[in-house]
C-alpha positions as CSV (number, residue, x, y, z in Angstrom):
1,M,197.4,138.3,93.7
2,V,198.4,138.4,97.4
3,Y,201.9,137.8,98.7
4,G,201.0,134.4,100.2
5,Q,199.7,133.2,96.8
6,V,203.0,134.3,95.1
7,L,205.0,132.4,97.6
8,H,202.9,129.3,97.5
9,Q,202.2,128.1,94.0
10,P,199.1,125.9,93.3
11,D,201.2,122.8,93.1
12,D,202.7,123.6,96.5
13,C,199.9,123.6,99.1
14,F,202.2,123.5,102.2
15,I,204.1,126.2,104.1
16,K,207.3,125.6,106.2
17,V,207.2,126.7,109.8
18,N,210.2,126.8,112.2
19,V,209.3,127.2,115.8
20,G,212.3,127.4,118.1
21,G,214.2,124.9,115.9
22,F,211.2,122.6,115.4
23,R,210.3,122.4,111.7
24,Q,207.0,121.4,110.3
25,R,205.1,121.5,107.0
26,L,201.5,122.6,107.2
27,N,198.8,122.2,104.6
28,H,196.9,125.3,103.4
29,T,193.6,123.6,103.7
30,V,194.1,122.7,107.3
31,L,195.2,126.3,108.2
32,R,192.2,127.8,106.4
33,R,189.8,126.0,108.7
34,F,190.7,128.6,111.3
35,P,191.0,131.9,109.4
36,Q,191.6,134.1,112.6
37,T,194.7,132.2,113.6
38,R,198.2,133.6,113.1
39,L,199.4,130.9,110.6
40,C,196.3,131.3,108.4
41,R,196.7,135.0,108.3
42,L,200.2,134.5,106.8
43,L,198.6,133.1,103.7
44,C,196.8,136.4,103.1
45,C,199.8,138.7,103.5
46,S,200.4,141.0,100.5
47,S,204.0,142.0,101.3
48,K,207.1,140.9,103.2
49,E,206.5,143.6,105.7
50,A,203.1,142.2,106.5
51,V,204.6,138.7,106.9
52,L,207.2,140.0,109.3
53,E,204.4,141.5,111.5
54,L,203.1,138.0,112.0
55,C,206.4,136.0,112.4
56,D,209.9,136.8,113.8
57,D,211.7,136.1,110.6
58,F,211.2,134.9,107.0
59,S,213.4,133.2,104.5
60,P,212.2,133.8,100.9
61,S,214.7,131.4,99.4
62,D,213.7,128.5,101.7
63,M,210.1,129.7,101.9
64,E,210.3,129.2,105.7
65,Y,208.7,131.2,108.5
66,Y,210.5,131.5,111.8
67,F,208.9,131.9,115.2
68,D,210.8,132.4,118.5
69,R,208.3,130.5,120.6
70,S,208.2,127.3,122.7
71,P,208.6,124.3,120.4
72,S,207.1,122.0,123.0
73,F,203.9,124.0,123.1
74,F,203.7,124.2,119.3
75,C,203.0,120.5,119.3
76,Y,199.7,121.4,121.0
77,I,199.1,124.0,118.3
78,L,199.6,121.4,115.6
79,N,197.1,119.1,117.3
80,F,194.6,122.0,117.4
81,Y,194.8,122.4,113.6
82,L,194.2,118.7,113.2
83,T,191.4,118.2,115.7
84,G,190.0,121.7,116.3
85,K,190.5,121.4,120.0
86,I,193.3,122.8,122.2
87,H,194.5,121.0,125.4
88,L,196.3,122.3,128.5
89,M,200.0,121.6,128.6
90,D,201.2,119.9,131.7
91,G,203.7,121.9,133.7
92,L,202.8,125.2,132.0
93,C,201.4,128.0,134.0
94,V,197.9,128.8,133.1
95,V,198.8,132.4,132.6
96,S,201.5,131.4,130.2
97,F,199.1,129.1,128.5
98,V,196.7,132.0,127.9
99,Q,199.5,134.1,126.5
100,E,200.6,131.4,124.1
101,I,197.1,130.7,122.6
102,E,196.6,134.4,122.3
103,Y,199.8,134.7,120.3
104,W,198.7,132.0,117.9
105,G,195.2,133.5,117.6
106,I,193.4,130.6,119.3
107,K,190.3,131.4,121.5
108,E,189.6,129.8,124.9
109,R,186.3,128.4,123.5
110,H,188.4,125.9,121.5
111,L,189.5,124.2,124.8
112,D,188.4,120.5,124.8
113,L,185.9,119.4,127.4
114,C,188.5,117.4,129.3
115,C,190.5,120.6,130.0
116,S,187.9,123.4,130.1
117,S,186.8,122.8,133.7
118,R,190.3,122.5,134.9
119,F,191.3,125.7,133.0
120,L,188.5,127.7,134.6
121,E,189.4,126.4,138.0
122,L,193.1,127.3,137.6
123,M,192.2,130.8,136.2
124,E,189.9,131.4,139.2
125,Q,192.6,130.4,141.6
126,T,195.1,132.7,139.8
127,W,192.8,135.7,139.9
128,D,191.9,135.1,143.5
129,Q,195.6,134.8,144.4
130,R,196.4,138.0,142.5
131,S,193.5,139.8,144.2
132,D,194.7,138.6,147.6
133,D,198.3,139.6,146.9
134,Q,197.2,143.1,145.8
135,Q,195.2,143.4,149.0
136,L,198.1,142.2,151.1
137,Q,200.4,144.6,149.4
138,S,197.9,147.5,150.0
139,S,197.9,146.7,153.7
140,G,201.7,146.0,153.8
141,S,203.2,142.7,153.0
142,S,205.4,140.8,155.5
143,A,208.5,141.6,153.6
144,E,207.6,145.3,153.5
145,E,206.7,145.4,157.2
146,L,210.0,143.7,158.0
147,T,211.9,146.2,155.7
148,A,210.1,149.1,157.4
149,L,211.1,147.8,160.8
150,E,214.7,147.6,159.6
151,D,214.4,151.1,158.1
152,H,213.2,152.4,161.5
153,M,216.3,150.9,163.1
154,E,218.4,152.8,160.6
155,T,216.5,156.0,161.2
156,F,217.9,156.3,164.7
157,E,221.4,156.9,163.3
158,G,222.5,160.4,164.1
159,S,219.6,161.2,166.4
160,C,219.8,162.1,170.1
161,C,220.4,159.1,172.4
162,A,220.1,156.8,169.3
163,E,221.3,153.6,171.0
164,V,219.1,153.9,174.0
165,R,216.0,154.8,171.9
166,R,216.7,151.9,169.6
167,R,216.9,149.4,172.5
168,V,213.7,150.7,174.1
169,W,211.9,150.9,170.8
170,I,212.6,147.3,169.7
171,R,211.6,146.0,173.1
172,L,208.3,147.9,173.0
173,E,207.5,146.8,169.4
174,D,208.8,143.3,169.3
175,P,207.8,141.1,172.3
176,G,209.9,138.2,171.0
177,F,213.1,140.2,171.0
178,S,214.1,139.4,174.6
179,T,212.9,138.4,178.0
180,S,212.4,142.0,179.0
181,A,210.4,142.6,175.9
182,K,208.1,139.7,176.8
183,V,207.7,141.0,180.3
184,M,206.7,144.5,179.0
185,A,204.2,142.9,176.6
186,V,202.7,140.7,179.4
187,T,202.5,143.7,181.7
188,S,200.7,145.8,179.1
189,V,198.2,143.1,178.4
190,S,197.6,142.5,182.1
191,V,196.9,146.2,182.7
192,V,194.4,146.2,179.8
193,I,192.6,143.2,181.2
194,V,192.5,144.7,184.7
195,S,191.1,148.0,183.2
196,I,188.4,146.1,181.3
197,V,187.4,144.1,184.4
198,A,187.2,147.3,186.5
199,M,185.0,148.9,183.8
200,C,182.7,145.9,183.9
201,L,182.5,145.9,187.7
202,N,181.8,149.6,187.7
203,S,178.5,149.0,185.8
204,M,177.2,146.7,188.5
205,P,174.7,148.1,191.0
206,A,176.5,146.5,193.9
207,F,179.5,148.8,193.3
208,H,177.4,152.0,192.9
209,Q,177.7,154.7,195.5
210,V,176.2,158.1,196.1
211,D,177.7,161.2,197.6
212,S,176.2,163.8,200.0
213,D,174.3,165.4,197.1
214,E,172.7,162.2,196.2
215,K,174.8,161.9,193.0
216,H,176.2,158.7,191.8
217,T,179.9,158.3,192.2
218,E,182.4,155.6,191.3
219,H,183.6,153.1,193.8
220,P,186.8,154.4,195.4
221,V,188.7,151.2,194.8
222,L,187.6,151.0,191.2
223,A,188.3,154.6,190.7
224,L,191.9,154.1,192.0
225,I,192.4,151.1,189.7
226,E,191.1,153.3,186.8
227,N,193.5,156.1,187.6
228,L,196.5,153.7,187.9
229,C,195.6,152.0,184.6
230,V,195.3,155.3,182.8
231,L,198.5,156.4,184.3
232,F,200.2,153.3,183.0
233,F,198.7,153.8,179.5
234,S,199.8,157.4,179.5
235,A,203.3,156.5,180.5
236,E,203.5,153.8,177.9
237,F,202.1,156.0,175.1
238,T,204.5,158.8,176.0
239,L,207.4,156.5,176.1
240,R,206.6,155.1,172.7
241,L,206.2,158.6,171.3
242,A,209.5,159.7,172.8
243,V,211.6,156.8,171.4
244,A,209.7,156.5,168.1
245,P,211.9,157.0,165.0
246,S,209.3,159.4,163.5
247,A,206.7,161.1,165.7
248,K,204.5,161.8,162.7
249,K,204.3,158.2,161.5
250,F,203.8,157.0,165.0
251,L,200.8,159.3,165.6
252,L,199.3,158.2,162.3
253,G,199.6,154.4,163.1
254,P,196.2,152.7,163.6
255,L,197.2,151.0,166.8
256,N,198.6,154.2,168.2
257,V,195.4,156.0,167.3
258,I,193.5,153.4,169.3
259,D,195.9,153.9,172.3
260,L,195.3,157.6,172.2
261,S,191.6,157.2,171.9
262,S,191.5,155.1,175.0
263,I,193.5,157.7,177.0
264,L,192.0,161.0,176.0
265,P,188.5,160.5,177.4
266,F,189.9,160.2,180.9
267,Y,191.6,163.6,180.8
268,V,188.7,165.2,178.9
269,T,186.3,163.9,181.6
270,L,188.5,165.4,184.3
271,L,188.4,168.7,182.5
272,C,184.6,168.5,182.2
273,D,184.3,167.7,185.9
274,D,186.2,170.9,186.8
275,M,184.2,173.0,184.4
276,S,180.9,171.6,185.7
277,E,181.8,172.5,189.3
278,E,182.0,176.1,188.2
279,K,178.3,176.0,187.4
280,N,178.8,177.5,184.0
281,A,175.4,178.1,182.4
282,E,176.7,177.2,179.0
283,L,177.5,173.6,180.1
284,E,174.1,172.2,180.4
285,N,174.9,169.0,178.5
286,V,178.2,168.3,180.3
287,G,176.7,165.3,181.9
288,K,175.8,163.7,178.6
289,V,179.2,164.5,177.2
290,M,180.9,162.9,180.1
291,Q,178.8,159.8,179.7
292,I,179.9,159.6,176.0
293,L,183.5,160.0,177.0
294,R,183.3,157.3,179.7
295,L,181.7,155.1,177.1
296,M,184.8,155.6,174.9
297,R,186.8,153.7,177.4
298,V,185.7,150.6,175.6
299,F,188.4,151.4,173.1
300,R,190.8,149.9,175.6
301,I,189.6,146.4,174.5
302,L,191.1,147.2,171.1
303,K,194.5,147.7,172.7
304,L,194.7,143.9,172.8
305,A,195.2,144.0,169.0
306,R,198.8,145.2,169.6
307,H,199.6,141.9,171.2
308,S,197.3,139.6,169.2
309,A,198.0,138.5,165.6
310,G,194.4,137.1,165.4
311,L,192.8,140.5,166.2
312,R,195.1,142.3,163.7
313,S,194.2,139.7,161.1
314,L,190.5,140.2,161.9
315,G,190.9,144.0,161.4
316,A,192.7,143.5,158.1
317,T,190.0,141.0,156.9
318,M,187.2,143.4,157.7
319,L,189.1,146.2,155.9
320,H,189.6,144.2,152.8
321,S,186.2,142.4,152.8
322,S,184.3,145.6,152.0
323,R,182.9,144.1,148.8
324,E,181.6,141.0,150.5
325,M,180.2,143.1,153.4
326,G,178.6,145.5,151.0
327,Q,176.9,142.7,149.1
328,L,175.7,141.2,152.3
329,V,174.1,144.5,153.4
330,L,172.6,144.9,150.0
331,F,171.0,141.5,149.9
332,L,169.7,141.9,153.4
333,S,168.2,145.3,152.6
334,L,166.4,143.9,149.6
335,G,165.2,140.9,151.6
336,V,164.0,143.1,154.5
337,S,162.1,145.4,152.2
338,F,160.5,142.6,150.3
339,F,159.4,140.5,153.2
340,S,158.3,143.4,155.3
341,T,155.9,144.4,152.6
342,L,154.6,140.8,152.2
343,I,154.1,140.4,155.9
344,Y,152.2,143.7,156.1
345,F,149.7,142.7,153.5
346,A,149.3,139.2,155.1
347,E,148.8,140.5,158.6
348,K,147.0,143.9,158.3
349,E,143.5,142.4,158.4
350,C,144.2,140.5,161.6
351,K,143.7,142.8,164.6
352,A,145.6,140.4,167.0
353,S,148.8,140.9,164.9
354,E,151.4,143.6,165.8
355,L,152.6,143.7,162.2
356,Q,150.2,146.5,161.2
357,T,152.8,148.8,159.5
358,I,155.6,148.2,157.1
359,P,158.2,149.9,159.4
360,T,157.3,147.3,162.1
361,G,157.7,144.7,159.3
362,W,161.2,146.0,158.7
363,W,162.1,145.2,162.3
364,W,160.5,141.7,162.1
365,A,162.2,140.9,158.8
366,T,165.6,142.1,160.1
367,I,165.6,139.9,163.2
368,S,164.1,137.0,161.1
369,M,166.6,137.1,158.2
370,T,169.5,137.3,160.6
371,T,168.1,134.4,162.6
372,V,168.0,136.4,165.8
373,G,164.2,136.0,166.5
374,Y,163.5,138.0,169.6
375,G,159.9,136.9,169.5
376,D,158.5,140.4,170.3
377,T,156.7,140.5,167.0
378,V,155.4,137.4,165.3
379,P,153.0,136.6,162.5
380,V,149.7,135.0,163.6
381,T,148.0,134.2,160.3
382,S,148.8,131.1,158.2
383,A,149.9,133.2,155.3
384,G,152.1,135.2,157.7
385,R,153.7,132.1,159.1
386,L,154.4,130.9,155.5
387,I,156.0,134.2,154.7
388,G,158.0,134.0,157.9
389,T,159.3,130.6,157.0
390,L,160.5,131.8,153.6
391,C,162.0,134.9,155.2
392,I,164.1,132.8,157.6
393,V,165.3,130.3,154.9
394,C,166.3,133.2,152.5
395,G,168.0,134.9,155.4
396,L,170.1,131.8,156.1
397,L,171.1,131.5,152.4
398,I,172.0,135.2,152.1
399,V,174.1,135.4,155.3
400,A,175.9,132.2,154.4
401,L,176.9,133.3,150.9
402,P,179.9,135.6,151.7
403,I,181.0,133.7,154.8
404,T,183.4,131.4,152.8
405,N,185.2,134.3,151.1
406,I,185.6,136.2,154.4
407,F,186.9,133.2,156.2
408,N,189.4,132.4,153.4
409,K,190.7,136.0,153.6
410,F,191.0,135.8,157.4
411,S,193.0,132.6,157.1
412,K,195.4,134.1,154.6
413,F,195.9,137.3,156.6
414,H,196.5,135.3,159.8
415,Q,199.0,133.1,158.1
416,R,200.8,136.2,156.7
417,Q,200.8,137.7,160.1
418,R,202.3,134.6,161.7
419,R,205.0,134.5,158.9
420,F,205.8,138.1,159.6
421,E,206.3,137.5,163.3
422,V,208.6,134.5,162.6
423,Q,210.7,136.7,160.1
424,Q,210.7,139.5,162.6
425,N,212.0,137.2,165.4
426,R,214.7,135.8,163.1
427,A,215.7,139.4,162.1
C-alpha cells in the first residue's frame, strides 16, 4: 500500500491543499483524470520524503499539503481540473504563466481555444524581443555605450594633458556637446561631400587631361581638391588618435578602420607613382594596383556613417540580419538553379533563342527573380514565357519574405541609436 493510500482512507476521497494561504479540498477522482500533474502524483507517493519533493511542506496531523505559490493563479488550476482546459491569467506575464503551468505539471496543449492563439502570439513576441535584446547587447546597448563613453572620460585621469585631451575628444566624438563640436562635425561632413563630388567629376571625360607622354592625368583643380581633402582627413584621424583614451581600442573601432581605409590608398598611390618612375622591371602591374587603390577612395562615402544614425543603424541591421540574408540567398540560389534548368529544356530546340545553355539560364533566372529584367536574354517559346512568368512570380515572393524582419530590425536599431544620442546629450 502506497503512502497516499495510507493517508487517504477509502471513506475520505479528498485531500487538503493550502496554496499561499488559500485552502481547498480536492477529490481524488478529479485529480486522477490528469495523472501527470503534480497534485495527482501526490496520491502515489510511498513516503513522506517523496511527498516533500512535490510540495513545500506537509502536515500529517491535518493531512494538509502546503505550496508556496500564487493563490490567485491556483484558481485557474482548480478550473483546469474541473474543465480540462487552462486559461491565460490577465495581468500575468506569459513567461511566468509558462513557469506556473510547468510547476503544476500542466501542458500547453491544455490551453483552451480562446487563449491558445493569444498565447502563441505573446510567446512569439517575447522570443523576438529576447532575440533582439541579445543582438542589441552583442552590438552594445545604449546604456553600455553611454557607460563606455563615461569610462573613456575617466581614462584620461593621470594621463598627459588630460584636460585638453578630454575637451578635444568629447568635441570630436559628440557633435551635440557644444557649438564648436557641431561646427567640427559639419566641417567634416562637408569635406567628405566635397571629396565625393570631386571623385565623381574626375570620372567624367570633360575633366580628363593628357600629359606630354600621352598619359591620362587628373585635372589640376580636382587634384588640388583631392590633396586638400586627404590632408584634412589625415589631420582629423591623427588628432583623434592623439587624444584617444586608448590608441588600441581606437584603431580597432569599425568607424576608425573606415577612416584609415579612406586615407591609406592616397599615400600608397603616391608611393607607387614614385616607384613606377624608377622604371623598375618588377613593377609591371603597378598601374593596375594604382587603379585598385584609387577605387578604394569610395570608402570615403562610408565616413558619413560617423555623423549619421541612420547609416549606423543600417550597418547594425545588416550585421544582425545574417540569418535572413542567408535564407534569401539560399532561396534565390535554389530558384535560379531550378528555373535555369527548366528554361534550358524549354528553349534548347528553338534556334532563335539565346538560352541554349544552363549557365546562360542562370543569368536569365537571376535577373528575372530579382525583377531586374535587363532584356538581353528573353524566352521566345510559349513554354519559355510560361516558365518566365512563374520565375518572376516566385522571385517576388522569395525576395519579399525576409523584408519584414529586416525592416523591423532596422527600426529597432534606429530607435535605439536615437535614444543613445539623447542620453549622450543629457550626459
